[in-house]
Every structure is written in C-alpha cells, then in structure tokens.
LUMRO-264817 format. One record per residue (C-alpha): y, x, z; residue in one letter; residue number from 1. Coordinates in Angstrom, 2 decimals, padded with zeros to 5 digits, always signed. Each point is the difference from the previous one (the first is absolute). Example, Ala and Ser with C-alpha at 12.3 -4.5 7.8 and 13.67 -1.06 7.14 Angstrom:
% residues 2
+---------+---------+---------+-----+-----+
|      c2 |      c1 |      c3 | res |   n |
+---------+---------+---------+-----+-----+
| -004.50 | +012.30 | +007.80 |   A |   1 |
| +003.44 | +001.37 | -000.66 |   S |   2 |
+---------+---------+---------+-----+-----+
//
This chain:
% residues 377
+---------+---------+---------+-----+-----+
|      c2 |      c1 |      c3 | res |   n |
+---------+---------+---------+-----+-----+
| +044.99 | -029.90 | +003.44 |   M |   1 |
| +002.21 | +002.94 | -000.88 |   G |   2 |
| -000.01 | +003.71 | +000.76 |   I |   3 |
| +002.25 | +002.91 | -000.88 |   T |   4 |
| -000.72 | +003.71 | +000.36 |   H |   5 |
| +002.35 | +002.86 | -000.77 |   S |   6 |
| +000.72 | +003.62 | +000.77 |   T |   7 |
| +003.73 | +000.63 | -000.29 |   A |   8 |
| +001.65 | +003.26 | -000.95 |   T |   9 |
| +002.80 | -000.59 | +002.53 |   D |  10 |
| -000.41 | -002.37 | +002.93 |   V |  11 |
| +003.28 | +000.92 | +001.67 |   R |  12 |
| +003.00 | -001.03 | -002.07 |   P |  13 |
| +003.33 | +000.75 | +001.64 |   E |  14 |
| +000.58 | -002.46 | +002.82 |   K |  15 |
| +002.97 | -001.07 | +002.02 |   I |  16 |
| -000.27 | +000.67 | +003.73 |   H |  17 |
| +002.50 | -001.89 | +002.13 |   S |  18 |
| +000.44 | -002.39 | +002.91 |   R |  19 |
| +002.60 | -001.85 | -002.05 |   D |  20 |
| -001.43 | -003.10 | -001.69 |   V |  21 |
| +002.72 | +000.07 | -002.65 |   D |  22 |
| -001.07 | +003.49 | -001.08 |   A |  23 |
| -003.04 | -001.59 | -001.65 |   F |  24 |
| +000.12 | -002.10 | -003.17 |   P |  25 |
| -001.53 | -003.44 | +000.20 |   V |  26 |
| -003.58 | +000.15 | -001.34 |   P |  27 |
| -000.60 | -001.84 | -003.25 |   T |  28 |
| -003.78 | +000.42 | -000.25 |   G |  29 |
| +000.27 | +002.54 | -002.80 |   R |  30 |
| -000.08 | +002.92 | +002.43 |   E |  31 |
| -003.34 | +001.72 | +000.55 |   E |  32 |
| +000.06 | -000.65 | +003.74 |   E |  33 |
| +000.72 | -003.72 | -000.48 |   W |  34 |
| -001.83 | -000.87 | -003.21 |   R |  35 |
| -002.92 | -001.74 | +001.74 |   F |  36 |
| +001.99 | -001.71 | +002.77 |   T |  37 |
| +000.93 | -003.70 | -000.38 |   P |  38 |
| +003.71 | +000.42 | +000.75 |   L |  39 |
| +000.65 | -003.75 | -000.14 |   D |  40 |
| -002.24 | -000.44 | +003.06 |   R |  41 |
| +001.70 | +002.59 | +002.24 |   L |  42 |
| +002.47 | -002.55 | +001.43 |   R |  43 |
| +002.96 | +002.18 | -000.91 |   G |  44 |
| -001.05 | +003.13 | +001.89 |   L |  45 |
| +000.38 | +002.05 | -003.18 |   H |  46 |
| +003.34 | -001.26 | -001.31 |   D |  47 |
| +002.18 | -001.02 | +002.95 |   G |  48 |
| -000.45 | -003.76 | -000.30 |   T |  49 |
| -002.12 | -000.16 | +003.16 |   H |  50 |
| +002.56 | -001.60 | +002.33 |   G |  51 |
| +000.46 | +000.86 | +003.67 |   S |  52 |
| -002.63 | +001.74 | +002.11 |   F |  53 |
| -000.33 | -002.71 | +002.60 |   D |  54 |
| -003.79 | -000.12 | +000.25 |   G |  55 |
| -001.82 | +000.67 | +003.23 |   K |  56 |
| -002.73 | +002.59 | +000.54 |   V |  57 |
| -001.58 | +000.19 | +003.44 |   V |  58 |
| -001.23 | +003.44 | +001.04 |   V |  59 |
| -003.13 | +000.12 | +002.13 |   E |  60 |
| -001.42 | +003.28 | +001.27 |   T |  61 |
| -003.23 | +001.21 | +001.50 |   E |  62 |
| +000.55 | +003.70 | +000.53 |   L |  63 |
| -001.96 | +002.86 | +001.47 |   A |  64 |
| +001.70 | +001.21 | +003.19 |   P |  65 |
| +000.82 | +003.39 | -001.51 |   E |  66 |
| +002.01 | -001.52 | -002.87 |   V |  67 |
| +003.75 | -000.48 | +000.45 |   R |  68 |
| +001.51 | -003.11 | -001.60 |   Y |  69 |
| +003.72 | -000.24 | -000.74 |   E |  70 |
| +002.34 | -002.29 | -001.89 |   V |  71 |
| +002.83 | +002.18 | -001.29 |   V |  72 |
| +003.10 | -000.46 | -002.17 |   P |  73 |
| -000.32 | +000.87 | -003.67 |   M |  74 |
| +002.31 | +002.93 | +000.67 |   S |  75 |
| -002.72 | +001.71 | +002.06 |   D |  76 |
| -000.72 | +003.41 | -001.63 |   P |  77 |
| -003.71 | -000.76 | -000.23 |   R |  78 |
| +000.69 | -002.94 | -002.30 |   V |  79 |
| +000.05 | +001.31 | -003.54 |   G |  80 |
| -000.92 | +003.53 | +001.03 |   S |  81 |
| -002.92 | +000.00 | -002.47 |   A |  82 |
| +000.82 | -002.94 | -002.27 |   L |  83 |
| +003.08 | -000.46 | -002.11 |   T |  84 |
| -000.45 | -003.20 | -002.03 |   P |  85 |
| -000.82 | +000.47 | -003.67 |   D |  86 |
| -000.01 | -003.67 | -000.97 |   E |  87 |
| +002.29 | -002.94 | +000.60 |   R |  88 |
| -002.12 | -002.07 | +002.47 |   P |  89 |
| -000.56 | +003.06 | +002.19 |   S |  90 |
| +003.76 | +000.67 | +000.13 |   A |  91 |
| +000.54 | -003.68 | +000.77 |   L |  92 |
| -002.37 | +000.31 | +002.97 |   A |  93 |
| +001.99 | +003.02 | +001.26 |   M |  94 |
| +003.21 | -001.97 | -000.29 |   T |  95 |
| -001.15 | -003.39 | +001.28 |   A |  96 |
| -002.24 | +001.11 | +002.89 |   S |  97 |
| +001.82 | -000.64 | +003.29 |   P |  98 |
| -001.97 | +002.77 | +001.73 |   D |  99 |
| -003.17 | +002.06 | -000.26 |   A | 100 |
| -003.23 | +000.26 | +001.94 |   I | 101 |
| -001.00 | +003.54 | +000.95 |   V | 102 |
| -003.45 | +000.88 | +001.31 |   L | 103 |
| -000.26 | +003.53 | +001.40 |   T | 104 |
| -003.26 | +001.79 | +000.74 |   I | 105 |
| +000.83 | +002.99 | +002.24 |   P | 106 |
| -001.01 | +003.52 | -000.97 |   A | 107 |
| -003.49 | +001.23 | +000.95 |   D | 108 |
| -001.09 | -003.56 | +000.90 |   T | 109 |
| -003.35 | -001.46 | -000.98 |   L | 110 |
| +000.46 | -003.79 | -000.06 |   V | 111 |
| -003.43 | -001.61 | +000.02 |   E | 112 |
| +001.00 | -003.68 | +000.03 |   A | 113 |
| +001.59 | -001.55 | -003.11 |   P | 114 |
| +003.61 | -001.19 | +000.11 |   S | 115 |
| +000.73 | -003.28 | -001.78 |   V | 116 |
| +003.41 | -001.31 | -001.06 |   V | 117 |
| -000.16 | -003.57 | -001.33 |   T | 118 |
| +002.92 | -001.29 | -002.05 |   L | 119 |
| -000.29 | -003.79 | +000.01 |   R | 120 |
| +002.26 | -001.68 | -002.54 |   G | 121 |
| +001.38 | -003.42 | +000.88 |   E | 122 |
| +001.62 | -000.78 | -003.32 |   G | 123 |
| +003.11 | +001.06 | -001.88 |   G | 124 |
| +001.22 | +003.37 | -001.26 |   L | 125 |
| -000.62 | +003.12 | +002.07 |   S | 126 |
| +000.41 | +003.77 | -000.25 |   A | 127 |
| -001.47 | +002.73 | +002.16 |   G | 128 |
| -000.67 | +003.68 | +000.59 |   H | 129 |
| -002.80 | +001.71 | +001.93 |   V | 130 |
| -000.27 | +003.70 | +000.84 |   V | 131 |
| -003.28 | +001.51 | +001.23 |   V | 132 |
| +000.88 | +003.41 | +001.44 |   D | 133 |
| -003.12 | +002.05 | +000.70 |   V | 134 |
| +000.98 | +003.21 | +001.74 |   K | 135 |
| -001.84 | +003.31 | -000.60 |   P | 136 |
| -003.69 | +000.14 | +000.95 |   F | 137 |
| -000.09 | -003.67 | +001.02 |   A | 138 |
| -002.60 | -002.50 | -001.18 |   K | 139 |
| +000.30 | -003.80 | -000.22 |   A | 140 |
| -000.93 | -003.21 | -001.80 |   L | 141 |
| +002.79 | -002.50 | -000.74 |   V | 142 |
| -000.30 | -003.50 | -001.49 |   V | 143 |
| +002.91 | -001.89 | -001.56 |   I | 144 |
| -001.10 | -003.60 | -000.44 |   D | 145 |
| +002.05 | -002.42 | -002.15 |   H | 146 |
| -000.81 | -003.68 | +000.57 |   V | 147 |
| +001.75 | -003.36 | -000.20 |   G | 148 |
| +002.55 | -000.98 | -002.61 |   S | 149 |
| +002.91 | +002.06 | -001.31 |   S | 150 |
| +001.89 | +001.24 | -003.02 |   V | 151 |
| +000.28 | +003.61 | +001.07 |   R | 152 |
| +001.02 | +003.47 | -001.09 |   T | 153 |
| -000.68 | +002.96 | +002.27 |   D | 154 |
| -000.64 | +003.73 | +000.32 |   N | 155 |
| -002.58 | +001.96 | +001.97 |   V | 156 |
| +000.41 | +003.71 | +000.68 |   E | 157 |
| -002.81 | +002.13 | +001.41 |   V | 158 |
| +000.92 | +003.46 | +001.29 |   L | 159 |
| -003.14 | +002.07 | +000.52 |   V | 160 |
| +000.78 | +003.17 | +001.92 |   G | 161 |
| -001.74 | +003.33 | -000.50 |   D | 162 |
| -003.64 | -000.16 | +001.04 |   G | 163 |
| +000.21 | -003.73 | +000.75 |   A | 164 |
| -002.36 | -002.73 | -001.16 |   S | 165 |
| +000.80 | -003.70 | -000.44 |   V | 166 |
| -001.51 | -003.07 | -001.60 |   T | 167 |
| +002.45 | -002.77 | -000.91 |   V | 168 |
| -001.52 | -003.37 | -000.91 |   V | 169 |
| +002.33 | -002.42 | -001.79 |   S | 170 |
| -001.23 | -003.59 | -000.19 |   L | 171 |
| +001.68 | -002.49 | -002.33 |   Q | 172 |
| -001.56 | -003.27 | +001.15 |   D | 173 |
| +002.88 | -002.35 | -000.74 |   W | 174 |
| -000.07 | -003.76 | -000.32 |   D | 175 |
| +000.06 | -001.50 | -003.48 |   A | 176 |
| +003.41 | +000.11 | -001.66 |   G | 177 |
| +001.20 | +003.17 | +001.72 |   S | 178 |
| +001.59 | +002.90 | -001.88 |   V | 179 |
| -000.22 | +003.56 | +001.31 |   H | 180 |
| +001.45 | +003.16 | -001.58 |   L | 181 |
| -000.83 | +003.04 | +002.13 |   T | 182 |
| +000.66 | +003.70 | -000.48 |   R | 183 |
| -002.27 | +002.30 | +002.05 |   Q | 184 |
| +000.67 | +003.73 | +000.07 |   H | 185 |
| -001.78 | +002.80 | +001.88 |   A | 186 |
| +001.10 | +003.59 | +000.48 |   R | 187 |
| -003.02 | +002.13 | +000.89 |   V | 188 |
| +000.52 | +003.26 | +001.88 |   G | 189 |
| -001.86 | +003.30 | -000.04 |   R | 190 |
| -003.75 | -000.44 | +000.61 |   D | 191 |
| +000.62 | -003.67 | +000.81 |   A | 192 |
| -002.13 | -002.95 | -000.97 |   R | 193 |
| +001.25 | -003.43 | -001.08 |   Y | 194 |
| -002.17 | -003.00 | -000.77 |   R | 195 |
| +001.48 | -003.22 | -001.37 |   S | 196 |
| -002.02 | -003.21 | -000.23 |   V | 197 |
| +001.75 | -002.86 | -001.81 |   V | 198 |
| -001.62 | -003.45 | +000.03 |   V | 199 |
| +001.62 | -002.84 | -001.96 |   T | 200 |
| -001.21 | -003.58 | -000.02 |   F | 201 |
| +002.76 | -002.56 | +000.51 |   G | 202 |
| +003.31 | -000.93 | -001.55 |   G | 203 |
| +001.22 | -001.13 | -003.39 |   D | 204 |
| +001.33 | +003.39 | -001.13 |   V | 205 |
| -000.68 | +003.22 | +001.92 |   V | 206 |
| +001.14 | +003.39 | -001.31 |   R | 207 |
| -000.97 | +003.07 | +002.05 |   V | 208 |
| +001.33 | +003.45 | -000.95 |   V | 209 |
| -001.69 | +002.79 | +002.03 |   P | 210 |
| +001.12 | +003.58 | -000.62 |   T | 211 |
| -000.88 | +003.37 | +001.51 |   V | 212 |
| +001.79 | +003.34 | +000.12 |   E | 213 |
| -001.11 | +003.25 | +001.64 |   Y | 214 |
| +002.17 | +002.07 | +002.33 |   A | 215 |
| -002.37 | +002.95 | +000.35 |   G | 216 |
| -003.27 | +001.47 | -001.30 |   P | 217 |
| -003.33 | -001.35 | +001.21 |   G | 218 |
| +001.10 | -003.63 | -000.01 |   G | 219 |
| -002.69 | -002.63 | -000.62 |   D | 220 |
| +000.79 | -003.58 | -001.11 |   A | 221 |
| -002.45 | -002.85 | -000.49 |   E | 222 |
| +001.24 | -003.30 | -001.42 |   L | 223 |
| -002.44 | -002.89 | +000.07 |   F | 224 |
| +000.63 | -003.60 | -001.00 |   G | 225 |
| -001.65 | -003.40 | -000.28 |   L | 226 |
| +001.44 | -003.13 | -001.62 |   Y | 227 |
| -001.22 | -003.46 | -000.98 |   F | 228 |
| +002.07 | -002.18 | -002.33 |   A | 229 |
| -000.59 | -003.73 | -000.25 |   D | 230 |
| +001.37 | -002.56 | -002.46 |   S | 231 |
| +003.61 | +000.70 | -000.88 |   G | 232 |
| +000.41 | +003.00 | +002.31 |   Q | 233 |
| +001.61 | +003.24 | -001.16 |   H | 234 |
| -001.05 | +003.02 | +002.07 |   L | 235 |
| +001.43 | +003.36 | -001.09 |   E | 236 |
| -000.57 | +003.49 | +001.40 |   H | 237 |
| +001.91 | +002.96 | -001.46 |   R | 238 |
| -000.91 | +003.39 | +001.49 |   L | 239 |
| +001.47 | +003.47 | -000.39 |   L | 240 |
| -001.39 | +003.21 | +001.50 |   V | 241 |
| +002.42 | +002.88 | -000.57 |   D | 242 |
| -001.71 | +003.38 | +000.29 |   H | 243 |
| +002.93 | +002.43 | +000.20 |   A | 244 |
| -001.55 | +002.31 | +002.62 |   V | 245 |
| -002.94 | +002.36 | -000.44 |   A | 246 |
| -003.48 | -000.56 | +001.42 |   H | 247 |
| +000.20 | -003.72 | +000.77 |   C | 248 |
| -002.54 | -002.74 | -000.61 |   K | 249 |
| +000.12 | -003.69 | -000.87 |   S | 250 |
| -002.53 | -002.75 | -000.55 |   R | 251 |
| +000.82 | -003.52 | -001.20 |   V | 252 |
| -002.45 | -002.92 | -000.17 |   A | 253 |
| +001.09 | -003.60 | -000.51 |   Y | 254 |
| -002.29 | -002.97 | -000.68 |   K | 255 |
| +000.98 | -003.52 | -000.97 |   G | 256 |
| -001.56 | -003.35 | -000.82 |   A | 257 |
| +001.48 | -002.90 | -001.92 |   L | 258 |
| -000.94 | -003.62 | -000.45 |   Q | 259 |
| +001.69 | -003.12 | -001.26 |   G | 260 |
| +002.47 | -000.87 | -002.70 |   S | 261 |
| +002.85 | +002.49 | -000.50 |   E | 262 |
| -001.04 | +002.25 | +002.88 |   A | 263 |
| +001.62 | +003.33 | -000.82 |   H | 264 |
| -000.33 | +003.43 | +001.57 |   T | 265 |
| +001.77 | +003.21 | -000.93 |   V | 266 |
| -000.96 | +003.49 | +001.12 |   W | 267 |
| +002.04 | +003.02 | -001.09 |   I | 268 |
| -001.19 | +003.39 | +001.24 |   G | 269 |
| +002.39 | +002.89 | -000.67 |   D | 270 |
| -000.85 | +003.58 | +001.03 |   V | 271 |
| +002.29 | +002.94 | -000.69 |   I | 272 |
| -001.14 | +003.61 | +000.42 |   I | 273 |
| +003.12 | +002.12 | -000.24 |   R | 274 |
| +000.12 | +003.62 | -001.09 |   A | 275 |
| +000.22 | +001.28 | +003.59 |   A | 276 |
| -003.02 | -002.06 | +001.16 |   A | 277 |
| -002.75 | +002.53 | -000.64 |   E | 278 |
| -003.33 | -000.77 | +001.65 |   G | 279 |
| +000.47 | -003.77 | -000.20 |   T | 280 |
| -003.09 | -002.20 | +000.30 |   D | 281 |
| +000.53 | -003.63 | -001.03 |   T | 282 |
| -001.92 | -003.00 | -001.27 |   Y | 283 |
| +000.87 | -003.70 | -000.38 |   E | 284 |
| -002.17 | -003.02 | -000.67 |   L | 285 |
| +000.57 | -003.69 | -000.63 |   N | 286 |
| -002.67 | -002.67 | -000.39 |   R | 287 |
| +000.55 | -003.70 | -000.72 |   N | 288 |
| -002.53 | -002.83 | +000.10 |   L | 289 |
| +000.87 | -003.13 | -001.98 |   V | 290 |
| -001.82 | -003.03 | +001.41 |   L | 291 |
| +001.23 | -002.74 | -002.35 |   S | 292 |
| +001.67 | -000.65 | -003.32 |   D | 293 |
| +003.78 | -000.09 | -000.16 |   G | 294 |
| +000.58 | +003.05 | +002.24 |   A | 295 |
| +001.58 | +003.27 | -001.11 |   R | 296 |
| -000.09 | +003.50 | +001.48 |   A | 297 |
| +002.28 | +002.77 | -001.25 |   D | 298 |
| -001.02 | +003.50 | +001.07 |   S | 299 |
| +002.01 | +003.07 | -001.04 |   V | 300 |
| -000.90 | +003.46 | +001.36 |   P | 301 |
| +002.49 | +002.74 | -000.86 |   N | 302 |
| -000.42 | +003.73 | +000.60 |   L | 303 |
| +002.56 | +002.70 | -000.74 |   E | 304 |
| -001.00 | +003.64 | +000.50 |   I | 305 |
| +002.51 | +002.85 | -000.22 |   E | 306 |
| -002.30 | +002.82 | +001.12 |   T | 307 |
| -003.54 | +000.95 | -000.90 |   G | 308 |
| -000.63 | +001.73 | +003.33 |   E | 309 |
| -001.56 | -002.99 | +001.75 |   I | 310 |
| -003.28 | -000.82 | +001.72 |   V | 311 |
| -000.42 | -003.27 | -001.87 |   G | 312 |
| +001.72 | -003.12 | -001.30 |   A | 313 |
| -001.34 | -003.21 | -001.46 |   G | 314 |
| +000.09 | -003.74 | -000.08 |   H | 315 |
| -002.18 | -002.98 | -000.81 |   A | 316 |
| +000.76 | -003.66 | -000.58 |   S | 317 |
| -002.18 | -002.95 | -000.94 |   A | 318 |
| +000.17 | -003.77 | -000.09 |   T | 319 |
| -003.05 | -002.16 | -000.53 |   G | 320 |
| -001.44 | -003.44 | +000.42 |   R | 321 |
| -002.60 | -000.95 | +002.54 |   F | 322 |
| -003.25 | +001.79 | -000.84 |   D | 323 |
| -002.36 | -002.69 | -001.31 |   D | 324 |
| -003.00 | +002.32 | +000.20 |   E | 325 |
| +000.69 | +000.75 | +003.65 |   Q | 326 |
| +000.42 | -003.70 | +000.67 |   L | 327 |
| -003.30 | -000.78 | -001.76 |   F | 328 |
| -001.79 | +002.73 | +001.96 |   Y | 329 |
| +001.09 | -001.50 | +003.30 |   L | 330 |
| -000.89 | -003.53 | -001.09 |   Q | 331 |
| -003.52 | +001.07 | -000.93 |   T | 332 |
| -000.43 | +000.99 | +003.63 |   R | 333 |
| +000.80 | -003.45 | +001.27 |   G | 334 |
| +003.73 | +000.43 | +000.58 |   I | 335 |
| +002.20 | -002.85 | -001.22 |   T | 336 |
| +002.70 | +000.70 | -002.58 |   E | 337 |
| +002.74 | -000.75 | +002.53 |   Q | 338 |
| -001.46 | +002.35 | +002.59 |   E | 339 |
| -000.64 | +002.69 | -002.62 |   A | 340 |
| +003.64 | -000.07 | -001.09 |   R | 341 |
| +001.09 | +000.26 | +003.62 |   R | 342 |
| -002.24 | +003.00 | +000.63 |   L | 343 |
| +001.20 | +001.84 | -003.09 |   V | 344 |
| +003.69 | -000.50 | +000.83 |   V | 345 |
| -000.46 | +001.08 | +003.61 |   H | 346 |
| -001.92 | +003.06 | -001.20 |   G | 347 |
| +002.74 | +000.79 | -002.49 |   F | 348 |
| +002.62 | +000.09 | +002.76 |   F | 349 |
| -002.11 | +001.43 | +002.85 |   A | 350 |
| +001.09 | +003.62 | -000.45 |   E | 351 |
| +003.72 | -000.82 | +000.10 |   I | 352 |
| -000.38 | -002.36 | +002.97 |   L | 353 |
| -001.72 | +002.75 | +001.96 |   A | 354 |
| +003.11 | +002.17 | -000.26 |   Y | 355 |
| +001.96 | -002.53 | +002.10 |   V | 356 |
| -001.80 | +001.38 | +003.03 |   G | 357 |
| +000.51 | -003.03 | +002.30 |   I | 358 |
| -002.95 | -002.35 | +000.42 |   D | 359 |
| +002.11 | -003.06 | +000.82 |   E | 360 |
| +002.20 | +000.38 | -003.07 |   I | 361 |
| -002.95 | +000.80 | -002.25 |   Q | 362 |
| -001.68 | -003.21 | +001.15 |   A | 363 |
| +003.21 | -001.96 | -000.64 |   R | 364 |
| +000.29 | +001.41 | -003.51 |   L | 365 |
| -003.67 | -000.71 | -000.74 |   A | 366 |
| +000.63 | -003.60 | +001.09 |   A | 367 |
| +003.05 | -000.09 | -002.27 |   R | 368 |
| -002.22 | +001.04 | -002.89 |   L | 369 |
| -002.28 | -002.93 | +000.79 |   E | 370 |
| +002.98 | -002.37 | -000.21 |   I | 371 |
| +001.01 | +001.44 | -003.37 |   E | 372 |
| -003.53 | -000.31 | -001.38 |   L | 373 |
| -000.38 | -003.54 | +001.31 |   A | 374 |
| +003.11 | -001.10 | -001.89 |   A | 375 |
| -001.91 | +000.06 | -003.31 |   H | 376 |
| -003.49 | -001.10 | +000.93 |   R | 377 |
+---------+---------+---------+-----+-----+
//
C-alpha cells in the first residue's frame, strides 16, 4: 500500500494549448502530469506509435425529447469553444476524431428525464469528441456510458450557460484490456451549477482528466468520483478547478477501492484560487480503501491561493486498510466476514453512488461492485 500527500506552491506550470499534436513533446514519465502513468501500457496514444484509427465505436442513444442530438464536423464552432487541448492525447483526439457528438439543451428548458449516450467499443483504436451545450436557465441530466472494448482517446466539453444546471455522469465500464484517455472540461456560467460524477471500473489503463473553469460569478461546481481497481489495473483521475472569477464555489469528493496484486489508483486534485477570485469557497476530499496486499493508492491534493479574501479553502486525503475493528464488530453480531466486507464497501461508496441520480444505473453500479468483490473471495 502506498500514499502520497502534498500541497504545492504552484500547481499550474506553463502549459502548451494547441490542437496540433506535434506542438506537444512526447511524455517521458518525468513530467509531473505523467509521472504516475504507465506509458508503456498506453498502446502508443502518447507518442504517435498507435497506428491507424480503424476501431469501431457504436453510438446508442436514449434521449429526453427536449434534447437535440447532432453529429457535426470537427470544424463546428462549438467544438473546442471551451477546450483547447493542453496535453498530447487530447490534441490527438481533436485531430483523429472524424466528427463530434453535440447534445443541446434549449434555453429555459427543464428536462426531467435523463439522456444517455452509450459508446460501445468493438475493438481497435478510436478517437472521439462530445459537446454538452446547456443553454441559459436550462436543467438536465446527461450520462456518457463507455462499454465494450477499445483503445481510445477523447474529449468531453460541457458548456453550462448562465443560470443553467446540469449533471454529467461519465461511466468507464470497459472490458478488460481496454485503454481510455479522456479529457473532460466544463465552463460554468454566471450563477450556473455543474455536477460531474465520474465512475471508473473497467479497462487496463484509464486516465480521466476533469477540469473546471468559471465564466461568471456565482458559479457552483461539484465533482464526485468513484473507482475500483482490481489486479493489474491502473485507474488515474487528475482534476483541476480553476477559480479565476469572484464568488464561485467548488466541492470535490472522490472515493476509491483497490484489491489484488499491482492494483494502482492515482488521484490528483488541483485547485487554484487566483488573485481576482475573491469570495471563493472550495474544498476537496479523496478517500481510498485498500482491501488486499499488493495494491497502491497515490493521492495528491494541491491548493494554490493568491488572495486571502475568500470564504474558505481546504482539502483532505486518506488511504487506509479495511477496518479490522469494524469487521469484528459486525461479526460479533452474527454477520459473516464476507458479508461484513461487502456491507462496509457498499457503505463506503453509497454517498457517491447517490449522486448519479438514476435508479437503474445506481443498481447496475452496485451490481458491478458485487462482481469486483466476488473476484477475491
């Protein structure tokens, strides 16, 4: 078991921003943003040795009637309107994607039913781009569900208009052996609310990079995550919340579990409060539960504050083994060890699962937890 904590003095070194893959140097693993990632398992997505993008991804949709679905060329002005790639795989996705999916929620529209976009990989290399465009004073819940098999790089942009509210659930439930590098960026408007729920179970290597920027005061961002790494899996989540606008709020809470030999999780939580961001209120939390020997969790919260005129800022991070006292307590009340472990893990994740907000998907994820736990009984 391993754990790392740090509070950096500068979490925003100068970065390149470009759609051009060649503008970025090939990662070596010595860079801060790549130091935990097993580059030799990325199937060439980081260094150009990936081969042709001839894989197939089937798109399946179940959309609320108010939501408009489009497939547009990458030249569409909405594509890249909030996100300019700041790392090589993201630029590769911009270059290699044949088109982009755009979901539009019209202004002043309350969408009660969830909208689900399922991306079903059928093998090979793939690249993609999704834009969720939430117009002012609209409200919606969108699910992007990744299943099947793929070696994939993609981008997700969420445009949250003034006064709008959206929850975006991103599920990484890939088959074994899949690789997924995904960049997810949200621009949150004045008095708007954005909730991100990231759930990662499947795949060989999955690296999710969610970031948030504010386009006006009063913005509120919540970033929640759940991940479960099994033997040999590498699951990495690198977050950045950039408070550059006054009177905005953010909350981050990610929880992970690990079991099996060489299971590895990485959580990096970066928060910047710039000089102009007076009245900021932010807090981030990461918790990891190690269920067996041979697993490692790296957890690095970083907080940079450039102004003292804030409401509050803080972070917490902890990694621990299964609580033997809690297990003993349950066993003394007639609960078997296996059932006690199951109850504790489900309780550990219950809060994050509740944020998904869709009973059917919550039940599916709870069942997925059962499968993970059963693998090491």
